[in-house]
C-alpha positions in Angstrom: 101.1 177.8 20.4 101.6 174.8 22.3 100.6 176.7 25.6 97.6 178.5 23.7 96.2 174.8 22.7 96.8 173.7 26.2 95.0 176.1 27.6 92.1 175.8 24.9 92.3 172.6 23.3 89.4 172.7 21.1 90.1 176.7 19.6 90.9 177.0 16.5 91.4 180.9 16.3 92.9 183.3 18.8 93.2 187.4 18.3 95.9 189.5 19.1 96.0 193.1 19.1 98.1 193.3 16.0 97.4 189.5 14.1 95.0 186.6 14.4 96.5 183.1 14.6 94.1 180.6 13.1 94.0 177.0 12.6 92.8 174.0 10.2 92.4 170.2 10.1 94.5 168.6 7.4 94.7 165.0 6.5 97.7 163.1 4.7 98.2 159.4 3.8 101.0 157.8 5.8 102.5 155.0 3.8 103.9 152.7 7.1 105.2 149.8 4.3 105.4 150.7 0.8 106.5 147.0 -0.2 102.6 145.8 1.3 101.0 147.7 -1.0 99.2 146.3 -3.5 100.3 147.0 -7.1 96.9 148.7 -8.0 98.0 151.4 -5.4 101.5 152.6 -6.8 102.2 154.8 -9.7 104.8 153.4 -12.0 107.9 156.0 -13.1 111.4 155.0 -13.4 110.6 154.1 -9.5 107.6 152.8 -7.8 105.9 155.4 -5.4 102.4 155.3 -3.5 99.8 157.4 -5.3 99.0 158.7 -2.2 95.8 160.8 -3.9 93.9 157.8 -4.8 94.9 155.9 -1.5 93.4 159.0 0.6 90.3 158.8 -1.4 89.9 155.1 -1.1 90.3 155.2 2.4 87.6 158.2 2.7 85.5 155.5 1.1 86.1 153.1 3.9 88.6 150.7 1.9 91.2 149.3 4.0 94.8 149.6 2.2 97.6 147.8 4.1 100.4 149.7 4.8 98.7 152.9 4.6 96.6 155.1 7.3 94.8 158.4 6.9 96.3 160.8 9.7 94.6 164.1 10.3 96.7 167.2 11.3 96.1 170.5 12.1 98.2 173.4 10.4 98.7 177.0 11.6 98.3 180.3 10.1 99.1 183.9 11.8 97.3 186.7 9.7 
């Protein structure tokens, strides 16, 4: 994949005689400093953990969340 993406960096699909390789972009919230997150962005269990679903929605809506950022990734699938 590295060679193909270097040859054609904007390509999202490669076809071969017996299979096809395709990709899609995904997004994930990365928590750099969980202790810096305001309490409303934490879910309470026996322990606390970031509410990534709510944080992702807030970041996509334009809100700044200290200690979190939205990453865009590409995942590949061979069919």
